[in-house]
N, CA and C of each residue as an Amber inpcrd file, in Angstrom:
protein
   411
   0.8490000  -1.1680000   0.0000000   0.0000000   0.0000000   0.0000000
   0.8970000   1.2340000   0.0000000   0.6190000   2.1340000  -0.9080000
   1.4230000   3.3520000  -0.9930000   0.8840000   4.4040000  -0.0440000
   1.6690000   5.4540000   0.1200000   1.2780000   6.5470000   1.0080000
  -0.0280000   7.1970000   0.5630000  -0.2390000   7.3080000  -0.7390000
  -1.4480000   7.9790000  -1.2360000  -2.6950000   7.1050000  -1.1300000
  -2.5300000   5.7920000  -0.9220000  -3.6790000   4.8950000  -0.8050000
  -4.3040000   4.9140000   0.5870000  -3.5770000   5.3880000   1.5500000
  -4.0810000   5.4030000   2.9210000  -5.0570000   6.5530000   3.1180000
  -6.1160000   6.2490000   3.8350000  -7.0770000   7.3010000   4.1850000
  -6.6790000   7.8910000   5.5210000  -6.7610000   9.1970000   5.6570000
  -6.4540000   9.7670000   6.9690000  -7.5160000   9.3550000   7.9880000
  -7.0860000   9.2030000   9.2250000  -8.0200000   8.7910000  10.2610000
  -9.0090000   9.8960000  10.6030000  -8.5440000  11.1210000  10.5750000
  -9.4090000  12.2510000  10.9080000  -9.2830000  13.2950000   9.8200000
 -10.3470000  14.0320000   9.6390000 -10.3010000  15.1300000   8.6880000
  -9.4630000  16.2700000   9.2600000  -8.7680000  16.9460000   8.3950000
  -8.0230000  18.1210000   8.8090000  -9.0050000  19.2190000   9.2070000
  -8.5420000  20.2170000   9.9660000  -9.4700000  21.2590000  10.3860000
 -10.0130000  22.1110000   9.2330000  -9.3870000  22.0670000   8.0900000
  -9.8700000  22.9080000   6.9860000 -11.2540000  22.5400000   6.4980000
 -11.6110000  21.2710000   6.3710000 -12.9930000  21.0170000   5.9690000
 -14.0060000  21.5990000   6.9590000 -13.7200000  21.5230000   8.2490000
 -14.6160000  22.1140000   9.2280000 -14.6510000  23.6240000   9.0590000
 -13.4940000  24.2410000   8.8360000 -13.4690000  25.6870000   8.6440000
 -14.2500000  26.0820000   7.4000000 -14.1470000  25.2830000   6.3460000
 -14.8920000  25.6250000   5.1330000 -16.3990000  25.5110000   5.3580000
 -16.8280000  24.5770000   6.1800000 -18.2480000  24.4490000   6.5200000
 -18.7000000  25.6750000   7.3080000 -17.8880000  26.0950000   8.2580000
 -18.2010000  27.2900000   9.0440000 -18.2680000  28.5100000   8.1340000
 -17.3270000  28.6410000   7.2090000 -17.3210000  29.7810000   6.2830000
 -18.5490000  29.7620000   5.3700000 -18.8990000  28.5870000   4.8660000
 -20.0940000  28.4950000   4.0110000 -21.3530000  28.8530000   4.7930000
 -21.4340000  28.3810000   6.0270000 -22.6090000  28.7010000   6.8490000
 -22.7070000  30.1990000   7.0980000 -21.5750000  30.8550000   7.2690000
 -21.5870000  32.2960000   7.4890000 -21.9250000  33.0640000   6.2140000
 -21.6520000  32.4720000   5.0550000 -21.9190000  33.1590000   3.7830000
 -23.3220000  32.8980000   3.2280000 -24.0090000  31.8920000   3.7360000
 -25.3690000  31.5940000   3.2620000 -26.2850000  32.8140000   3.3550000
 -26.3000000  33.5340000   4.4990000 -27.2080000  34.6790000   4.5520000
 -26.8560000  35.7810000   3.5560000 -25.5970000  35.8720000   3.1770000
 -25.2210000  36.8700000   2.1720000 -25.8860000  36.5640000   0.8380000
 -25.8900000  35.3060000   0.4510000 -26.5700000  34.9180000  -0.7880000
 -28.0600000  35.1930000  -0.7230000 -28.6600000  34.9150000   0.4190000
 -30.0880000  35.1760000   0.5930000 -30.3500000  36.6800000   0.5520000
 -29.4840000  37.4670000   1.1970000 -29.6320000  38.9250000   1.2030000
 -29.5100000  39.4940000  -0.2030000 -28.5300000  39.0040000  -0.9760000
 -28.3460000  39.4920000  -2.3530000 -29.5990000  39.2300000  -3.1810000
 -30.1990000  38.0840000  -2.9970000 -31.4210000  37.7690000  -3.7300000
 -32.6010000  38.6050000  -3.2300000 -32.7280000  38.7440000  -1.9200000
 -33.9110000  39.3860000  -1.3560000 -33.8790000  40.9130000  -1.4310000
 -32.7760000  41.5180000  -1.0660000 -32.7630000  42.9800000  -0.9310000
 -32.4930000  43.6890000  -2.2590000 -31.3230000  43.5240000  -2.8800000
 -31.1100000  44.2670000  -4.1210000 -31.9600000  43.7750000  -5.2990000
 -32.1960000  42.4620000  -5.3830000 -32.9000000  41.9300000  -6.5550000
 -34.4200000  42.0060000  -6.3830000 -34.9390000  41.5050000  -5.2490000
 -36.3850000  41.4830000  -5.0340000 -36.9210000  42.7420000  -4.3420000
 -36.0450000  43.5590000  -3.7920000 -36.4550000  44.8110000  -3.1770000
 -37.0920000  44.7010000  -1.8040000 -36.7550000  43.6760000  -1.0490000
 -37.2980000  43.5110000   0.3070000 -36.6280000  44.5280000   1.2340000
 -37.4390000  45.2020000   2.0510000 -36.9050000  46.0820000   3.0960000
 -36.5980000  45.2130000   4.3110000 -35.3300000  44.9220000   4.4960000
 -34.9340000  44.0350000   5.5860000 -34.7220000  44.8810000   6.8410000
 -35.7910000  45.0090000   7.6190000 -35.7730000  45.8330000   8.8210000
 -36.3910000  45.0740000   9.9830000 -35.9340000  45.4250000  11.1750000
 -36.4730000  44.8180000  12.3880000 -36.7280000  45.9060000  13.4090000
 -37.7320000  45.6880000  14.2320000 -38.0330000  46.6090000  15.3130000
 -36.9780000  46.3990000  16.3830000 -36.3570000  47.4860000  16.8160000
 -35.3140000  47.3550000  17.8400000 -35.7630000  48.0810000  19.1010000
 -35.8430000  47.3620000  20.1680000 -36.2150000  47.9540000  21.4450000
 -37.7110000  47.9410000  21.6820000 -38.1110000  48.6910000  22.6810000
 -39.5080000  48.7450000  23.1080000 -40.3690000  49.6110000  22.1900000
 -39.7620000  50.6120000  21.5800000 -40.5300000  51.5450000  20.7680000
 -40.8550000  50.9370000  19.4140000 -42.1090000  51.0310000  18.9990000
 -42.5390000  50.4480000  17.7310000 -41.9660000  51.1850000  16.5340000
 -41.6020000  52.4670000  16.7180000 -41.0700000  53.2270000  15.5940000
 -39.5490000  53.1500000  15.4890000 -38.9050000  52.4560000  16.4030000
 -37.4490000  52.2860000  16.3570000 -37.1250000  51.0860000  15.4690000
 -36.8520000  51.3730000  14.2030000 -36.6170000  50.3120000  13.2290000
 -35.1430000  50.3240000  12.8280000 -34.5570000  49.1560000  12.7700000
 -33.1490000  49.0040000  12.4000000 -33.0630000  48.2640000  11.0780000
 -32.3210000  48.8300000  10.1370000 -32.0750000  48.1480000   8.8740000
 -31.0230000  47.0780000   9.1030000 -31.2870000  45.9040000   8.6050000
 -30.3660000  44.7800000   8.7740000 -29.5330000  44.6630000   7.5090000
 -28.2820000  45.0560000   7.6400000 -27.3730000  45.0510000   6.4950000
 -26.4610000  43.8510000   6.5010000 -25.6530000  43.7180000   5.4620000
 -24.7900000  42.5380000   5.3300000 -23.7990000  42.3620000   6.4790000
 -23.2300000  43.4530000   6.9850000 -22.2450000  43.3040000   8.0520000
 -22.8730000  42.6930000   9.3020000 -24.0700000  43.1320000   9.6430000
 -24.7270000  42.6440000  10.8520000 -24.9580000  41.1370000  10.8070000
 -25.5370000  40.6350000   9.7180000 -25.8070000  39.2010000   9.7000000
 -24.5680000  38.3830000   9.3900000 -23.5880000  38.9350000   8.6710000
 -22.3340000  38.1940000   8.4760000 -21.6040000  38.0150000   9.8040000
 -21.5660000  39.0780000  10.6060000 -20.9030000  38.9830000  11.9150000
 -21.6530000  38.0150000  12.8260000 -22.9680000  38.1150000  12.8600000
 -23.7610000  37.2500000  13.7160000 -23.6560000  35.7890000  13.2900000
 -23.7580000  35.5370000  11.9920000 -23.6510000  34.1620000  11.4930000
 -22.2590000  33.5940000  11.7420000 -21.2310000  34.4200000  11.5870000
 -19.8590000  33.9540000  11.8260000 -19.6520000  33.5830000  13.2860000
 -20.1370000  34.4330000  14.1760000 -19.9900000  34.1500000  15.6140000
 -20.7370000  32.8730000  15.9890000 -21.9490000  32.7190000  15.4810000
 -22.7330000  31.5180000  15.7940000 -22.0610000  30.2650000  15.2350000
 -21.5560000  30.3380000  14.0020000 -20.9120000  29.1720000  13.3860000
 -19.6180000  28.8170000  14.1120000 -18.8320000  29.8260000  14.4860000
 -17.5970000  29.5620000  15.2240000 -17.8890000  28.9890000  16.6140000
 -18.9480000  29.4720000  17.2370000 -19.3300000  28.9300000  18.5470000
 -19.7480000  27.4690000  18.4190000 -20.4770000  27.1430000  17.3570000
 -20.8620000  25.7520000  17.1280000 -19.6610000  24.8580000  16.9000000
 -18.7060000  25.3470000  16.1400000 -17.4830000  24.5990000  15.8710000
 -16.7050000  24.3820000  17.1700000 -16.6060000  25.4410000  17.9810000
 -15.8900000  25.3310000  19.2580000 -16.5920000  24.3360000  20.1890000
 -17.9130000  24.3860000  20.2310000 -18.6510000  23.4360000  21.0670000
 -18.3990000  22.0050000  20.6180000 -18.3890000  21.7820000  19.3190000
 -18.1110000  20.4360000  18.8190000 -16.7220000  19.9690000  19.2420000
 -15.7330000  20.8630000  19.1620000 -14.3720000  20.5010000  19.5760000
 -14.3180000  20.1470000  21.0600000 -15.0180000  20.9190000  21.8890000
 -15.0430000  20.6410000  23.3310000 -15.7310000  19.3060000  23.5990000
 -16.8550000  19.0790000  22.9420000 -17.5690000  17.8180000  23.1430000
 -16.7440000  16.6210000  22.6860000 -16.0170000  16.7690000  21.5830000
 -15.1550000  15.6740000  21.1110000 -14.0800000  15.3390000  22.1420000
 -13.6140000  16.3680000  22.8150000 -12.5450000  16.1650000  23.7990000
 -13.0500000  15.4730000  25.0620000 -14.2820000  15.7920000  25.4770000
 -14.7600000  15.3160000  26.7620000 -15.7510000  14.1620000  26.7230000
 -16.2620000  13.8170000  25.5500000 -17.2610000  12.7510000  25.5110000
 -17.0990000  11.9060000  24.2580000 -17.5540000  10.6830000  24.3490000
 -17.5110000   9.8080000  23.1790000 -18.7550000   9.9730000  22.3100000
 -19.7470000  10.6950000  22.7940000 -20.9990000  10.9040000  22.0530000
 -21.1150000  12.3540000  21.5980000 -20.0210000  12.8920000  21.0990000
 -19.9770000  14.2990000  20.6980000 -20.9690000  14.6100000  19.5870000
 -21.1070000  13.7090000  18.6520000 -21.9920000  13.9340000  17.5070000
 -23.4370000  14.1080000  17.9570000 -23.9040000  13.2320000  18.8090000
 -25.2760000  13.3020000  19.2930000 -25.5010000  14.5460000  20.1440000
 -24.6090000  14.7950000  21.0630000 -24.7330000  15.9650000  21.9300000
 -24.7030000  17.2620000  21.1380000 -23.7930000  17.3410000  20.1720000
 -23.6850000  18.5610000  19.3740000 -24.9420000  18.7710000  18.5420000
 -25.4620000  17.7200000  17.9670000 -26.6670000  17.8440000  17.1400000
 -27.8510000  18.3150000  17.9750000 -27.9870000  17.7870000  19.1720000
 -29.0810000  18.2030000  20.0540000 -28.9570000  19.6840000  20.3950000
 -27.7590000  20.1140000  20.7550000 -27.5480000  21.5250000  21.0980000
 -27.7650000  22.4150000  19.8770000 -27.2990000  21.9840000  18.7100000
 -27.4470000  22.7950000  17.4990000 -28.9130000  22.9640000  17.0990000
 -29.6810000  21.8870000  17.1690000 -31.1160000  21.9730000  16.8400000
 -31.8360000  22.8370000  17.8800000 -31.4560000  22.6980000  19.1460000
 -32.0610000  23.5270000  20.1940000 -31.7320000  25.0040000  19.9800000
 -30.5120000  25.2900000  19.5550000 -30.1270000  26.6850000  19.2750000
 -30.9330000  27.2470000  18.1080000 -31.1450000  26.4460000  17.0730000
 -31.9700000  26.8900000  15.9520000 -33.3870000  27.1810000  16.4180000
 -33.9610000  26.2710000  17.1900000 -35.3290000  26.4700000  17.6790000
 -35.4280000  27.6900000  18.5920000 -34.3970000  27.9430000  19.3830000
 -34.3940000  29.1070000  20.2630000 -34.2550000  30.4060000  19.4700000
 -33.5840000  30.3590000  18.3280000 -33.3770000  31.5630000  17.5140000
 -34.5490000  31.8690000  16.5920000 -35.3630000  30.8920000  16.2780000
 -36.4340000  31.0860000  15.2980000 -37.5090000  32.1020000  15.6780000
 -37.8560000  32.2950000  16.9450000 -38.8500000  33.3300000  17.2300000
 -38.3880000  34.7430000  16.8680000 -37.0960000  34.9800000  16.8450000
 -36.5610000  36.3070000  16.5390000 -37.1170000  36.9310000  15.2620000
 -37.0170000  36.2400000  14.1260000 -37.5630000  36.8260000  12.9020000
 -39.0670000  37.0780000  12.9630000 -39.7900000  36.2190000  13.6440000
 -41.2420000  36.3590000  13.6930000 -41.6880000  37.4640000  14.6470000
 -40.8970000  37.7250000  15.6680000 -41.2620000  38.7490000  16.6420000
 -40.6560000  40.1090000  16.3190000 -39.5310000  40.1280000  15.6050000
 -38.8290000  41.3920000  15.4250000 -38.8800000  42.0040000  14.0460000
 -39.1940000  41.2310000  13.0350000 -39.1780000  41.7730000  11.6720000
 -40.2870000  42.8020000  11.4970000 -40.0120000  43.8090000  10.6770000
 -40.9660000  44.9090000  10.5220000 -42.0550000  44.6200000   9.4920000
 -41.8880000  43.6030000   8.6690000 -42.9160000  43.2680000   7.6750000
 -42.8310000  41.7740000   7.3530000 -43.8150000  41.2750000   6.6280000
 -43.8850000  39.8380000   6.3410000 -42.7230000  39.3650000   5.4770000
 -42.3200000  40.1640000   4.5100000 -41.2070000  39.7690000   3.6470000
 -39.9110000  39.6800000   4.4430000 -39.6940000  40.6320000   5.3370000
 -38.4940000  40.5960000   6.1800000 -38.5190000  39.3770000   7.0960000
 -39.6990000  39.0340000   7.6050000 -39.8400000  37.8410000   8.4390000
 -39.4290000  36.5960000   7.6630000 -39.9190000  36.4800000   6.4440000
 -39.5990000  35.3060000   5.6250000 -38.1040000  35.2430000   5.3120000
 -37.5120000  36.3810000   4.9680000 -36.0860000  36.4030000   4.6250000
 -35.2310000  36.0630000   5.8420000 -35.5410000  36.6600000   6.9830000
 -34.7620000  36.3860000   8.1960000 -34.8990000  34.9330000   8.6410000
 -36.1120000  34.3900000   8.5670000 -36.3160000  32.9810000   8.9230000
 -35.5460000  32.0770000   7.9630000 -35.5620000  32.4200000   6.6840000
 -34.8150000  31.6430000   5.6940000 -33.3180000  31.7020000   5.9680000
 -32.8220000  32.8500000   6.4070000 -31.3970000  32.9600000   6.7690000
 -31.0660000  32.0240000   7.9280000 -31.9170000  31.9980000   8.9590000
 -31.6820000  31.1120000  10.0980000 -31.6470000  29.6470000   9.6570000
 -32.6260000  29.2590000   8.8790000 -32.7140000  27.8660000   8.4270000
 -31.5580000  27.5450000   7.4780000 -31.1780000  28.4890000   6.6330000
 -30.0660000  28.2650000   5.7040000 -28.7550000  28.0150000   6.4180000
 -28.4850000  28.8190000   7.4350000 -27.2560000  28.6120000   8.2170000
 -27.2790000  27.2310000   8.8610000 -28.3930000  26.8770000   9.4810000
 -28.5050000  25.5760000  10.1410000 -28.4150000  24.4320000   9.1350000
 -28.9630000  24.6240000   7.9400000 -28.9430000  23.5640000   6.9270000
 -27.5310000  23.2530000   6.4500000 -26.6450000  24.2200000   6.5250000
 -25.2450000  23.9800000   6.1630000 -24.4680000  23.4880000   7.3820000
 -24.6430000  24.1710000   8.5000000 -23.8070000  23.9270000   9.6710000
 -24.1050000  22.5850000  10.3540000 -25.3560000  22.2770000  10.5810000
 -25.6830000  21.0690000  11.3550000 -25.2330000  19.7930000  10.6410000
 -25.6560000  19.5350000   9.4070000 -25.1700000  18.2920000   8.7730000
 -23.6820000  18.3420000   8.4360000 -23.1810000  19.5380000   8.1160000
 -21.7680000  19.6450000   7.7620000 -20.8370000  19.3230000   8.9040000
 -21.0590000  19.9420000  10.0540000 -20.1940000  19.6520000  11.2080000
 -20.5030000  18.3070000  11.8270000 -21.7350000  17.8720000  11.7180000
 -22.0970000  16.5290000  12.2160000 -21.2900000  15.4600000  11.4750000
 -21.0920000  15.6600000  10.1880000 -20.3430000  14.7100000   9.3770000
 -18.8910000  14.5910000   9.8420000 -18.3640000  15.6770000  10.4110000
 -16.9580000  15.6590000  10.8410000 -16.7860000  15.2230000  12.2840000
 -17.8990000  15.0200000  13.0010000 -17.8070000  14.6760000  14.4210000
 -17.2850000  13.2720000  14.6290000
C-alpha cells in the first residue's frame, strides 16, 4: 500500500473551517437575492418603541452568522474532547439553538417579507452547519 492509498483517520481542520465559512456566507446569498434583486426592506423593530426600526445590512448578519458558526465549531471541539458521544450531543444543542433563535424573525421583523427572509437565513445557516459539522464529528 502506498502513502497515497491510505485514508487519513481524521479530517483536517480545513474542511470544518470551510463548513463554518459556508454557513456564514449563506445569509449573504439570501440577502443578495432578497434585498437588491427582489427589493425587500430588511428591517427589524429594535427595542420597546414600535417606531425604532433598524435596517439589517450585510455586516450585521455576516458577523452574527460567523460568531454563531464559530461557537458551534468550538462546542463540537469541546464535546469531542470530553465525551464519546460528541456527535449526538452537538446535534441536540445545534437543533435547540436553531429552535431558540427562530422566534426572533417572527417577533422582530418589521414586515412579512423581512420575516420570511430572516427565517430563511436562520434555516439556511442551520442547513449547512448542522449536517456539515455533524459529518466531521
